[in-house]
Structure formats: C-alpha cells, structure tokens
N, C-alpha and C positions, 0 to 999 in steps of 0.2 A: 485450555483453549477458550476462546470467547468467540460467540457468534456476534458478527457486526453487520449493522443494515447499510446497505450502499444505495445512495439515493443519487439521483442525477442533478448536477449543479445547473443552473440558470443557463437556458439555451442548449442544453444536451438533453437527447430524448432517449431513455430506456427505463423499464419498469424497475421498481425497487426491488432489490433481493438481498439474500444474506450469504455471508461467506465467514467460514470459521478461520480465525488466525490464531497463531501461536501464542503462547504467554511470553510476553517480551521482557527478558532479564535486562538490567542495567548494561550488560556487554552487548547486547543486541541493539538495545536504544542507542548506545555510542556507536556503534557500527552503521546503523542506519542513518543517523544524523550526519556522521563522517562521509557517508556515501553521497549525501545530498550536497554537502559543503565542496566536495572534490568535483562533483559532476558540474556544478555551478561554476566553479572556478576554471574549469577545463572547457566546457562547452557552453555554458550559458542556460541552455535549455536541454532538459534530459531528453534522451532519446526514447523511442518506443521500446527497445530492447532493455534499456535501463528500467523502465517502468515495470516490464514483465518481470524481470530477475528480481526486482523487490517483492512482487507477489510470490513468485516461487519460493523465495528465501524465508518469508514471514507467513506463510499459510503451508497447507498440505496438499495444495492443488499441484498436480502433475501437468507437464507441457500439454498432454492431450486435452485435459480439461480446460486448461488456461485458454487453449486455442478455439474454445467455443464462445468466448467472450469478445465483444466488440473492442476496438481500441479505446473509446470512451469508457467502457466499464472497467477496463484493466487499469486505466490511470485513476478512475474513481476508487477503485480497491486500494491502489497503493497510496493515494492521498489519504485514504481513511485509516491506512496503517500508520501513517506520519502522526496523524491527529490522535488515534488511540495511543501510541506510543509516548507523546509528548504532552497529554494532558495532565493537568494538575492531579497529583495523587493525595488521597485523603491521608492524614498523618495520625488518625486515630487507632 
C-alpha cells in the first residue's frame, strides 16, 4: 500500500490530503485502463459513480468513508490512481 497526496487541480478548491491506495499489480493496471477505455467508448465522459467505484476498487476506503469526500476530491483520488498506476516504473 502506498500513501498518495491528493492535490486540487487548477480551479478546484479543497485542502491537500493523503489516501492509501492498494499496490497495483499488472492485472489491476490492465483492468483499470480497460475500464477507462470502455467508459470513454460508451459514454465519453465518466459518471460520478464510475469515479467512485474506481476509488473503492483501488483503495481500502469503504462507502461510508468515501461519502465524506466531495465530488472534486473523489475525482482527484481516481485521477491520482490512474497516474500512479501508469507512471513509468524504474527498471533497476
């Protein structure tokens, strides 16, 4: 598990905070990217529940805990999960 810092993007207002995400395996990374491709092909823009479900799948947060976050914070967490999952890994 890794703690990740969640920062607001430009034009979004919330305080920086940390969330613990699961260690993302190859299969989890593939599933994550497939979900994004499928959602873009189907709807173009992901729905709120889609973002929330990404957070629930890739963190240890429960629905009750997730419900305490704003919409902007949930989307920021999900975006950070994508960023972490797809960043270039060190080959050493």
